[in-house]
C-alpha positions as CSV (number, residue, x, y, z in Angstrom):
1,M,123.8,84.2,71.6
2,N,123.9,87.0,74.1
3,I,121.0,87.2,76.5
4,Y,120.5,90.0,79.1
5,I,118.0,89.6,81.9
6,I,117.0,93.1,83.1
7,D,116.4,93.1,86.8
8,S,116.0,95.5,89.7
9,K,116.4,93.9,93.1
10,R,115.4,97.2,94.7
11,V,111.8,96.9,93.7
12,S,111.3,93.1,93.5
13,H,112.0,91.8,97.0
14,G,109.4,89.3,98.1
15,T,107.5,89.1,94.8
16,G,106.8,86.4,92.2
17,V,108.9,88.3,89.7
18,R,111.9,88.0,92.1
19,T,111.3,84.2,92.4
20,Y,111.1,83.9,88.6
21,I,114.4,85.7,87.9
22,D,116.1,83.8,90.8
23,Q,114.9,80.5,89.3
24,I,116.6,81.4,85.9
25,R,119.7,82.7,87.8
26,D,120.0,79.4,89.8
27,F,119.6,77.4,86.7
28,A,122.4,79.4,85.0
29,R,124.7,78.7,87.9
30,S,124.2,74.9,87.5
31,S,123.9,74.4,83.8
32,E,123.8,77.3,81.4
33,P,122.6,76.0,78.0
34,D,125.1,75.6,75.2
35,H,125.4,78.5,72.7
36,F,123.9,80.9,75.2
37,H,125.8,83.6,77.0
38,L,123.6,84.8,79.9
39,T,124.1,88.0,81.8
40,F,121.9,89.6,84.5
41,I,121.8,93.4,84.4
42,D,120.6,94.9,87.7
43,I,119.7,98.6,87.4
44,E,119.3,101.1,90.2
45,E,122.3,99.7,92.1
46,N,124.5,101.8,94.4
47,E,127.5,101.4,92.2
48,S,128.3,100.3,88.6
49,C,130.5,97.2,88.2
50,I,130.8,93.9,86.4
51,K,131.0,90.8,88.6
52,N,130.7,87.1,88.6
53,D,128.5,85.6,91.3
54,K,129.1,81.9,91.6
55,G,129.4,81.5,87.8
56,V,126.7,84.0,86.9
57,N,127.7,87.1,85.0
58,E,126.2,90.3,86.4
59,I,126.3,94.0,85.4
60,H,125.3,96.4,88.1
61,I,124.4,99.9,86.9
62,S,123.9,102.8,89.3
63,G,121.8,105.9,88.9
64,S,121.6,109.2,90.6
65,P,118.9,109.4,93.2
66,D,117.7,112.7,91.7
67,L,117.4,111.2,88.2
68,R,114.3,112.8,86.7
69,K,111.5,110.4,85.8
70,E,111.4,111.5,82.2
71,A,115.2,110.9,81.8
72,Y,115.1,107.5,83.6
73,S,114.6,105.2,80.6
74,E,117.0,106.8,78.2
75,Y,119.7,107.0,80.9
76,Y,119.6,103.3,81.6
77,A,119.4,102.4,77.9
78,D,122.6,104.4,77.3
79,K,124.3,102.8,80.3
80,I,123.3,99.3,79.3
81,I,124.7,99.9,75.8
82,E,127.9,101.3,77.3
83,W,128.4,98.4,79.7
84,I,127.6,95.5,77.3
85,G,129.9,96.9,74.6
86,E,129.9,95.8,71.0
87,V,127.6,92.8,70.9
88,E,125.9,91.5,67.8
89,R,122.1,91.3,68.0
90,P,121.7,91.1,71.8
91,L,118.4,89.9,73.3
92,F,117.0,91.7,76.3
93,H,114.5,90.0,78.6
94,F,112.4,92.4,80.6
95,N,110.2,91.4,83.5
96,W,108.9,94.7,84.9
97,I,106.3,96.7,82.9
98,F,107.8,100.0,84.0
99,H,111.1,99.1,82.4
100,A,109.5,98.7,79.0
101,E,110.3,102.2,77.9
102,I,114.0,101.3,78.3
103,A,113.4,98.9,75.4
104,Y,112.1,101.8,73.2
105,F,115.5,103.6,73.6
106,L,117.5,100.4,73.2
107,K,115.7,99.6,69.9
108,S,116.2,103.1,68.6
109,K,120.0,102.9,69.2
110,I,121.1,99.4,68.5
111,N,120.0,96.3,66.6
112,C,118.4,94.1,69.3
113,S,115.5,91.9,70.3
114,I,113.1,92.5,73.2
115,V,111.3,89.9,75.2
116,L,108.9,90.8,78.1
117,T,107.4,88.3,80.5
118,K,103.9,89.4,81.6
119,H,103.8,88.5,85.3
120,Y,100.9,90.6,86.3
121,I,98.0,92.5,84.8
122,I,97.9,96.1,85.8
123,Y,94.1,96.7,85.8
124,R,93.6,93.7,88.0
125,N,95.8,95.3,90.7
126,F,93.2,98.1,90.9
127,V,90.6,95.6,92.2
128,S,91.4,96.7,95.8
129,T,92.7,100.3,95.3
130,N,90.5,101.8,92.6
131,Y,87.6,99.5,91.9
132,D,86.0,101.8,89.2
133,I,89.1,101.4,87.0
134,F,89.2,97.6,87.6
135,Y,85.5,97.2,86.8
136,H,85.6,99.3,83.7
137,Y,88.2,96.9,82.1
138,H,86.8,93.7,83.7
139,N,83.3,94.5,82.4
140,N,84.5,95.6,78.9
141,L,87.3,93.2,78.2
142,G,87.0,92.3,74.5
143,K,84.8,95.3,73.8
144,I,87.5,98.1,73.9
145,A,90.6,98.2,71.9
146,S,93.0,99.9,74.2
147,P,93.3,101.4,77.7
148,R,91.9,104.9,78.3
149,K,94.4,107.8,78.1
150,A,93.1,108.9,81.5
151,D,94.4,105.7,83.1
152,L,98.0,106.8,82.7
153,E,99.8,103.8,84.1
154,M,97.9,101.4,81.8
155,Y,98.1,103.7,78.8
156,H,101.9,104.1,79.3
157,E,102.1,100.3,79.4
158,Y,100.1,100.1,76.1
159,L,102.4,102.6,74.4
160,N,105.6,100.8,75.4
161,Y,104.3,97.3,74.3
162,A,105.0,98.4,70.8
163,N,108.8,98.0,71.6
164,V,108.4,94.4,72.5
165,D,109.3,91.7,69.9
166,H,107.7,88.9,71.9
167,F,105.7,88.4,75.0
168,I,105.9,85.4,77.4
169,T,102.8,85.0,79.5
170,V,102.6,82.8,82.5
171,T,98.9,82.0,81.9
172,E,96.4,81.7,79.1
173,D,94.5,84.5,80.7
174,A,97.3,87.0,80.3
175,A,97.6,86.0,76.6
176,R,93.9,86.8,76.2
177,V,94.3,90.2,77.9
178,L,97.2,91.1,75.7
179,Q,95.3,90.3,72.5
180,S,91.9,91.9,73.5
181,L,93.0,94.9,75.5
182,Y,96.5,95.7,74.0
183,C,95.9,94.4,70.4
184,I,99.0,92.2,70.5
185,E,99.0,89.6,67.7
186,A,98.8,86.0,68.8
187,C,102.0,85.1,67.0
188,K,103.9,87.5,69.3
189,I,102.7,85.7,72.4
190,S,103.9,82.4,74.0
191,K,102.4,80.9,77.2
192,I,105.1,79.4,79.4
193,F,104.0,78.5,82.9
194,N,106.2,79.4,85.9
195,G,108.3,76.5,87.2
196,I,110.3,75.6,90.2
197,E,113.0,73.0,90.9
198,T,111.4,69.5,91.3
199,K,114.3,67.9,93.2
200,P,113.4,66.7,96.8
201,L,112.7,69.7,99.0
202,G,114.4,68.4,102.1
203,C,114.1,65.1,103.8
204,T,113.0,65.9,107.4
205,N,109.8,64.2,108.4
206,G,106.8,66.5,108.5
207,E,105.4,65.1,111.8
208,D,108.8,65.7,113.5
209,L,108.9,69.3,112.2
210,K,105.3,69.8,113.3
211,S,106.3,68.9,116.9
212,H,109.5,70.9,116.6
213,F,107.6,74.1,115.8
214,G,105.2,73.6,118.7
215,F,102.1,72.1,117.1
216,S,100.4,69.0,118.3
217,E,100.0,65.9,116.2
218,K,96.2,66.4,115.8
219,D,96.4,70.1,114.7
220,F,94.9,70.9,111.3
221,I,97.2,73.5,109.6
222,I,95.9,75.9,107.0
223,T,98.8,77.9,105.5
224,Y,98.6,81.2,103.6
225,V,101.7,82.6,101.8
226,G,101.7,86.1,100.2
227,A,101.4,89.8,100.8
228,I,99.0,91.0,103.5
229,N,96.6,93.2,101.7
230,Q,92.9,93.3,100.6
231,R,93.6,92.0,97.1
232,K,95.2,88.7,98.3
233,G,92.0,87.7,100.1
234,I,93.5,86.7,103.5
235,L,91.4,89.5,105.1
236,D,88.2,87.9,103.8
237,F,89.1,84.6,105.4
238,I,89.5,85.7,109.0
239,P,85.8,85.8,109.9
240,V,85.4,82.3,108.4
241,F,88.5,81.0,110.3
242,E,87.2,82.3,113.6
243,E,83.8,80.7,113.0
244,L,85.5,77.4,112.2
245,C,87.6,77.7,115.3
246,E,84.4,77.3,117.4
247,R,83.8,74.0,115.7
248,Y,87.3,72.6,115.5
249,D,89.6,72.9,118.5
250,S,92.5,71.6,116.4
251,L,92.3,74.3,113.6
252,R,95.4,76.4,113.2
253,L,96.3,79.2,110.7
254,V,99.9,80.0,109.5
255,I,100.4,83.3,107.8
256,A,103.7,84.0,105.9
257,G,104.4,87.3,104.2
258,S,104.7,91.0,104.8
259,G,102.3,93.9,104.3
260,S,99.5,95.6,106.3
261,F,99.6,93.7,109.6
262,D,97.7,96.4,111.3
263,L,94.8,95.9,108.9
264,L,95.1,92.1,109.4
265,F,95.1,92.4,113.2
266,S,92.0,94.6,113.1
267,R,90.1,91.7,111.6
268,F,90.8,89.3,114.4
269,K,88.3,89.4,117.3
270,R,89.5,86.3,119.2
271,F,91.3,83.0,118.8
272,W,94.7,84.8,118.6
273,S,96.4,81.7,119.9
274,R,95.4,79.7,116.9
275,V,97.4,81.9,114.5
276,T,101.1,81.8,113.7
277,F,102.6,84.9,112.0
278,L,105.9,84.0,110.2
279,G,106.4,87.4,108.5
280,T,109.0,87.4,105.7
281,V,110.7,84.0,106.1
282,D,113.5,82.2,104.2
283,K,112.5,79.5,101.8
284,A,114.0,76.7,103.9
285,T,111.9,77.6,106.9
286,L,108.8,78.1,104.8
287,F,109.2,74.7,103.2
288,D,109.6,73.1,106.6
289,F,106.1,74.4,107.4
290,H,104.8,73.1,104.1
291,K,105.9,69.6,105.1
292,F,103.1,69.5,107.7
293,T,100.5,71.8,106.1
294,D,97.2,70.2,105.5
295,L,95.6,72.9,103.3
296,G,97.0,75.7,101.2
297,L,94.9,78.9,101.0
298,L,94.9,81.5,98.3
299,L,91.7,83.5,97.9
300,S,93.1,86.3,95.8
301,H,90.8,88.8,94.0
302,A,93.3,88.8,91.2
303,E,96.3,86.5,90.5
304,Q,98.4,85.0,87.7
305,C,100.6,81.9,88.0
306,S,101.3,82.1,91.8
307,Y,104.6,80.8,93.0
308,A,103.1,80.4,96.5
309,A,100.6,78.0,95.0
310,L,103.3,76.2,93.0
311,E,105.5,75.6,96.0
312,M,102.5,74.2,97.9
313,M,101.6,71.9,95.0
314,H,105.2,70.6,94.9
315,H,104.8,69.7,98.6
316,A,101.6,67.7,97.9
317,I,99.4,70.3,99.6
318,P,95.8,70.4,98.3
319,L,94.7,74.0,97.5
320,L,91.7,76.1,98.2
321,V,91.8,79.0,95.8
322,S,89.5,81.7,94.4
323,N,88.0,80.9,91.0
324,V,89.6,83.9,89.2
325,D,91.4,84.0,85.8
326,G,94.9,82.7,86.2
327,L,94.5,80.7,89.4
328,N,91.9,78.5,87.8
329,E,94.5,77.4,85.3
330,M,96.5,75.9,88.2
331,V,93.8,74.2,90.2
332,Q,91.2,71.8,88.8
333,E,88.1,71.3,90.9
334,N,88.2,68.1,92.9
335,Y,91.5,67.0,91.3
336,N,94.3,68.9,93.0
337,G,92.2,71.3,95.1
338,S,89.0,73.2,95.2
339,L,87.8,76.5,93.6
340,V,85.8,79.1,95.6
341,E,83.1,81.2,93.9
342,V,84.0,84.9,93.3
343,S,81.7,87.6,91.9
344,F,82.5,91.1,90.6
345,N,79.6,93.5,90.8
346,D,79.6,97.2,90.0
347,E,80.7,98.0,93.6
348,R,83.1,95.4,94.8
349,C,84.7,92.0,94.5
350,E,83.0,89.4,96.8
351,I,84.4,86.1,97.9
352,N,81.6,83.6,98.6
353,L,82.3,83.0,102.3
354,N,79.7,80.3,102.6
355,D,81.5,78.4,99.8
356,V,84.8,78.9,101.6
357,R,83.4,77.6,104.9
358,N,81.7,74.6,103.4
359,K,84.8,73.6,101.4
360,V,87.1,73.9,104.3
361,I,84.8,71.7,106.4
362,E,84.7,69.1,103.6
363,L,88.5,69.0,103.4
364,I,89.0,68.9,107.2
365,E,86.6,66.0,107.6
366,D,87.7,63.9,104.6
367,N,91.3,62.9,105.2
368,Q,91.4,60.4,102.3
369,R,90.2,63.1,99.8
370,R,92.9,65.5,101.0
371,L,95.6,62.9,100.4
372,I,94.4,62.2,96.9
373,L,94.2,65.9,96.1
374,G,97.7,66.4,97.4
375,K,99.1,63.5,95.4
376,N,97.4,65.0,92.2
377,A,98.8,68.4,93.1
378,T,102.4,67.0,93.0
379,K,101.6,65.3,89.7
380,I,100.3,68.5,88.0
381,A,103.2,70.5,89.5
382,K,105.8,68.1,88.0
383,E,104.1,67.9,84.6
384,N,103.2,71.5,84.1
385,F,105.1,73.7,86.5
386,C,108.7,72.4,86.7
387,L,111.7,74.6,86.2
388,E,113.3,72.3,83.5
389,S,110.2,72.8,81.3
390,M,110.1,76.6,81.9
391,I,113.8,77.0,81.1
392,E,113.7,74.7,78.0
393,K,110.7,76.6,76.5
394,T,112.1,80.0,77.4
395,F,115.5,79.4,75.8
396,S,113.9,77.8,72.8
397,K,111.8,81.0,72.4
398,Y,115.0,83.1,72.7
399,Q,116.5,81.2,69.7
400,E,113.3,81.6,67.7
401,I,113.2,85.4,68.3
402,Q,116.9,85.8,67.6
403,A,116.5,84.1,64.2
404,Q,113.9,86.8,63.3
405,C,116.4,89.6,64.1
406,P,118.2,90.7,60.9
407,S,121.9,90.0,61.2
408,A,123.1,92.1,58.3
409,S,121.9,94.8,56.0
410,P,120.7,93.7,52.5
411,I,122.8,94.9,49.6
412,E,119.8,96.5,47.8
413,K,119.9,100.2,47.5
414,I,117.1,102.5,48.6
415,S,116.6,106.1,47.5
416,V,115.1,108.4,50.1
417,V,113.6,111.6,48.6
418,V,113.5,114.7,50.7
419,A,111.5,117.7,49.4
420,L,111.8,120.7,51.7
421,P,109.0,123.3,51.5
422,A,109.8,126.1,49.0
423,N,109.6,128.9,51.6
424,T,112.0,127.2,54.1
425,E,114.5,129.8,55.5
426,H,115.8,127.7,58.4
427,L,115.3,124.2,59.7
428,S,113.2,123.7,62.8
429,K,114.4,121.6,65.7
430,A,112.1,118.8,64.6
431,Q,113.3,118.9,61.0
432,I,117.0,118.9,62.1
433,L,116.3,115.8,64.3
434,S,114.5,114.1,61.5
435,L,117.2,114.7,59.0
436,Q,119.9,113.7,61.4
437,S,118.2,110.4,62.1
438,L,118.0,109.9,58.3
439,I,121.6,110.5,57.4
440,K,122.8,108.4,60.4
441,Q,121.0,105.2,59.4
442,S,122.8,101.9,60.0
443,H,122.0,100.7,56.5
444,R,124.9,102.0,54.3
445,N,123.4,101.5,50.9
446,I,121.1,104.6,51.0
447,D,121.0,107.6,48.7
448,V,119.3,110.6,50.3
449,L,118.2,113.0,47.6
450,F,117.5,116.5,48.7
451,L,115.2,118.2,46.2
452,V,115.7,122.0,46.8
453,N,115.3,125.3,45.0
454,S,118.0,127.9,45.0
455,K,116.6,129.7,48.0
456,I,117.0,126.7,50.4
457,E,120.1,125.0,48.9
458,A,122.3,126.9,51.3
459,V,120.2,125.8,54.3
460,V,120.7,122.1,53.3
461,R,124.4,122.4,52.6
462,N,124.9,124.1,56.0
463,F,123.1,121.3,57.7
464,L,125.1,118.6,55.9
465,N,128.4,120.3,56.7
466,S,127.6,120.9,60.3
467,T,126.3,117.3,61.0
468,I,128.9,114.8,62.3
469,G,128.5,111.1,61.6
470,H,127.1,110.6,58.1
471,N,126.4,107.0,57.3
472,V,124.7,107.5,54.0
473,R,125.3,109.2,50.6
474,S,123.7,112.6,50.3
475,K,123.0,114.4,47.0
476,I,121.5,117.8,46.4
477,V,119.2,118.1,43.4
478,Q,118.4,121.6,42.2
479,M,114.8,122.2,41.2
480,K,112.9,125.2,39.9
481,D,112.0,127.9,42.4
482,E,108.2,127.6,41.8
483,I,108.1,123.8,41.9
484,T,105.7,122.2,44.5
485,A,106.6,119.2,46.7
486,D,104.2,117.0,44.7
487,E,105.9,118.0,41.4
488,A,109.3,117.4,43.0
489,F,108.4,113.8,43.9
490,V,107.1,113.1,40.4
491,Y,110.3,114.5,38.9
492,A,112.4,112.3,41.2
493,L,110.4,109.2,40.2
494,N,110.6,109.9,36.5
495,K,114.0,111.7,36.0
496,L,116.4,110.5,38.7
497,E,118.3,107.2,39.0
498,L,116.7,105.5,41.9
499,G,117.5,102.3,43.9
500,K,115.4,99.1,43.9
501,Y,113.3,100.7,46.6
502,V,112.2,104.3,47.1
503,A,110.9,106.1,50.2
504,F,109.6,109.7,50.7
505,C,110.9,111.4,53.8
506,N,108.4,113.1,56.0
507,L,110.1,115.8,58.0
508,S,108.0,115.2,61.1
509,C,109.6,111.8,61.5
510,I,112.5,110.7,63.6
511,Y,113.8,107.4,62.2
512,F,115.2,104.7,64.4
513,K,118.8,103.9,63.6
514,N,117.8,100.5,62.1
515,S,114.6,101.6,60.4
516,F,115.6,101.2,56.8
517,Q,117.8,98.1,57.4
518,N,115.0,96.2,59.1
519,R,112.3,97.1,56.6
520,L,114.5,96.3,53.6
521,V,115.3,92.9,55.1
522,F,111.5,92.4,55.6
523,L,110.9,93.3,51.9
524,E,113.7,91.1,50.7
525,Q,112.3,88.2,52.7
526,N,108.8,88.9,51.4
527,P,109.3,89.4,47.6
528,A,105.6,89.4,46.9
529,T,105.1,92.5,49.1
530,N,105.5,95.7,47.1
531,L,104.5,98.1,49.9
532,I,104.7,98.0,53.6
533,V,103.3,100.5,56.2
534,S,104.8,100.9,59.6
535,N,103.0,102.3,62.6
536,N,104.0,105.5,64.3
537,F,105.0,106.7,67.7
538,F,104.0,110.2,68.7
539,V,106.7,111.8,70.8
540,N,107.3,115.2,72.4
541,S,110.3,117.4,71.8
542,N,112.3,115.3,74.3
543,S,111.7,112.1,72.2
544,H,109.4,110.6,74.9
545,I,106.4,108.7,73.8
546,V,103.1,110.4,74.3
547,D,100.9,108.4,71.9
548,R,101.0,106.0,69.0
549,T,98.9,104.9,66.0
550,H,96.6,102.0,66.7
551,P,98.1,98.6,66.0
552,T,96.0,95.9,64.4
553,D,96.5,92.8,62.3
554,T,97.6,93.0,58.6
555,I,94.2,92.0,57.1
556,T,92.2,94.5,59.1
557,F,94.9,97.2,58.6
558,S,94.7,96.8,54.8
559,K,90.9,97.4,54.9
560,L,91.3,100.3,57.3
561,I,94.0,102.1,55.4
562,K,92.1,101.7,52.1
563,T,89.0,103.1,53.8
564,I,90.1,105.7,56.4
565,V,93.7,106.7,56.4
566,P,95.1,106.9,52.8
567,Y,97.1,110.1,53.6
568,N,99.0,108.6,56.5
569,F,102.0,107.8,54.2
570,N,104.9,108.3,56.7
571,G,105.9,104.6,56.7
572,F,105.6,103.7,53.0
573,I,108.5,102.1,51.2
574,F,107.8,101.3,47.5
575,N,109.2,98.9,45.1
576,T,110.5,101.4,42.5
577,A,109.8,99.3,39.4
578,T,106.2,98.6,40.5
579,L,105.7,102.2,41.4
580,K,106.8,103.5,38.1
581,K,103.9,101.6,36.4
582,L,101.4,103.8,38.1
583,P,100.1,107.2,37.0
584,V,101.5,109.5,39.7
585,K,100.5,113.1,40.0
586,G,101.9,113.8,43.5
587,I,102.8,112.2,46.8
588,H,99.2,112.1,48.2
589,H,97.8,110.9,44.9
590,L,100.7,108.4,44.7
591,C,99.7,106.9,48.0
592,W,96.1,106.5,47.1
593,A,96.8,105.2,43.7
594,K,99.3,102.7,45.0
595,L,96.9,101.4,47.6
596,L,94.2,101.0,45.0
597,E,96.4,99.0,42.7
598,I,98.3,96.8,45.2
599,D,96.8,93.8,46.8
600,E,99.9,92.7,48.7
601,I,100.0,95.5,51.3
602,R,101.6,94.5,54.6
603,L,101.7,96.1,58.0
604,Y,105.3,96.0,59.1
605,P,105.5,94.3,62.5
606,A,107.3,97.1,64.3
607,Y,107.2,100.8,65.2
608,E,110.1,102.1,63.2
609,F,110.0,105.8,63.8
610,N,108.4,108.6,65.8
611,V,106.3,111.6,64.8
612,F,106.1,114.9,66.5
613,Q,102.5,115.2,67.2
614,D,102.4,119.0,66.9
615,L,103.9,118.8,63.4
616,M,101.6,116.4,61.8
617,T,100.4,118.0,58.6
618,N,96.8,118.6,57.8
619,R,95.6,116.0,55.3
620,E,94.4,118.4,52.6
621,S,94.6,118.2,48.8
622,N,94.8,121.1,46.4
623,C,92.9,119.1,43.8
624,K,89.5,118.6,45.4
625,E,87.9,117.0,42.4
626,E,90.8,114.5,42.1
627,T,90.5,113.8,45.8
628,I,86.8,113.0,45.6
629,Q,87.4,110.9,42.5
630,L,90.0,108.8,44.4
631,I,87.6,108.3,47.3
632,S,84.9,107.3,44.9
633,T,87.2,104.8,43.1
634,Q,88.3,103.4,46.5
635,L,84.8,102.7,47.7
636,E,83.9,101.1,44.4
637,R,86.9,98.8,44.6
638,L,85.9,97.8,48.1
639,G,82.4,97.0,46.8
640,V,80.6,99.7,48.9
641,D,77.4,101.1,47.5
642,F,77.1,104.8,48.2
643,E,75.1,107.9,47.4
644,E,76.5,111.3,46.6
645,K,75.9,112.5,50.2
646,E,77.7,109.4,51.5
647,L,80.7,110.1,49.2
648,A,80.9,113.6,50.9
649,L,80.7,111.9,54.3
650,Q,83.6,109.6,53.4
651,A,85.7,112.5,52.3
652,I,85.0,114.2,55.6
653,L,85.9,111.0,57.4
654,V,89.2,110.6,55.6
655,L,90.3,114.2,56.1
656,N,89.4,114.2,59.8
657,F,90.2,110.6,60.8
658,S,92.3,111.7,63.8
659,N,89.6,114.1,65.1
660,T,87.8,111.7,67.5
661,Q,85.5,114.3,69.0
662,F,84.4,115.6,65.6
663,I,83.6,112.1,64.4
664,S,81.8,111.0,67.5
665,K,79.5,114.0,67.5
666,S,78.3,113.7,63.9
667,G,75.1,111.7,63.6
668,S,75.4,111.4,59.8
669,L,79.0,110.1,60.1
670,T,77.9,107.6,62.7
671,K,75.4,106.1,60.3
672,W,77.9,106.0,57.5
673,I,80.5,104.3,59.7
674,N,77.9,101.7,60.7
675,K,77.4,101.0,57.0
676,L,81.1,100.6,56.4
677,E,81.6,98.4,59.4
678,K,78.8,96.1,58.2
679,H,80.1,95.8,54.7
680,L,83.8,95.4,55.6
681,G,83.2,93.1,58.6
682,I,85.5,95.0,60.9
683,D,85.0,97.2,64.0
684,I,86.3,100.5,62.6
685,R,85.7,102.4,65.8
686,R,87.5,99.8,67.9
687,H,90.6,99.6,65.7
688,M,90.8,103.4,65.1
689,N,90.4,103.8,68.9
690,W,87.2,105.9,68.5
691,A,85.2,103.7,70.9
């Protein structure tokens, strides 16, 4: 099994992410698990090369300093594919959110699996830089379905999460955020706490080291490790520290880390001699200081599974930490430390400094209690935060995810029907890209049937003759000049020899190379499923993601698609035998009729193709009476009571479901949606991203 850890040393120095990757790297040096071939891919290096660093395989990939931002992800995806060579079903483990778009291009080009460890929560980082953004999500978590488009960094994160097969979170808190804010299904999330090596961290006596570094035997040492900034809470502590210095002559503060020292210095008014600034220090020296530290301090406004806290716990240091989500999973009140009250009002985050002061005093004056808390800290660290457990659970998850990645194409044939508009004189750029992606599918047992009239046959033949790299069988079927697309689809269904499955090509789609292979494997593995629907990416003309359809769970999706989006048929693959039993009058009628008859509809757990947003067709029907009848039948089957006026409102809703502004401004539609939500028991606005 080939695993590739995606890294970038250029951006990770001094971070928890750096420590996490280094822990895996160190483990690989000592004892790489059987059946795993582990390689670290470091991008943004000065030169490209393959090397072996003390038994660890590394691939360094360089990039031009003037590489455009919009070309960054595809460039590195192509380079990764080039450097790893022909590898069956590789698994890529990402650790940086901004690398996630690389996964989009990897999945579009090769058959692979993607894992992302969620080390930090972006909106929490805004707590000290843009509090309005932070407070919006903090106050509405669980009430909104996705990040706002105006919050570009978070919305980009939301889009790229569709490319991830599985998420590893380092806290329960992060798992909750992924589910509530990013609509990630619980089955795609595993919580694995960070861990560090539990072997003895040096044998030098702490009291000897204390004297060696110039401290007296009676000094009470409070140590802070982390970045120097507002979010980490060290600035909040300075006034309390100076107040306590007046009470305790032996009080000392050690600060290790880098950042805004000018800001830190501005907070000190006196007692400078009581503070030791270590700056960025190597682990060996830091751990020497830990051996005589009396109290560890971490008053972060936002944090996850802090390595700084972990390292102190392994050194039997009791902790004083802020009671924020993430940290409060590491520290239990009065067991291995103490939690400080934190409040988030509509203006700022406030650490309760009185609580800080009182708890520091309690810990200074109760030596026996500190010893018990420290002993318990070590116990928790060894039980829950050891490297061996982290590695075992992570590699076990690799195996589980790899088992879900299809290893070979099914033998079953699928027929893909393409009906070009009758007035087509030439193919647009979007249509060419769509058709190229179709005939270059990795699944070889595909028949692509072009239904064309005499006017556009030459256009199709020219396209097929000029395209290099066909992987599928193509056949041109001549139709009458006046035939409509709907009539062509019905003809194909009734008159042509089709495979076990049939799909209808939408010429605004760009299909991933493995789209049909993966979906056919899914259907073969789920024989009771007669129809699956994939979600869509929306991409621009350069194939970069600009939006996506809203993800949700299968049960809710089934209700939604039967209620709101029956024309969104881009991802449908049908079981041909089942489909032929239905009365079909055209592609739009086909989709609705199919949805009405089929109970076993499944949301395919992936984003298999992209849609050019500006080429999405209007959802209109030439047969208005038939459309209204289908809507009526649909509502009846869902058990919804409706009046004639409400039937018209439902038709308006269905035909304009992507027009958020239109829907939100209509009072009558609002009342009707409220009625639907109450009956169906789902939050339509939230799942359709109208909220």
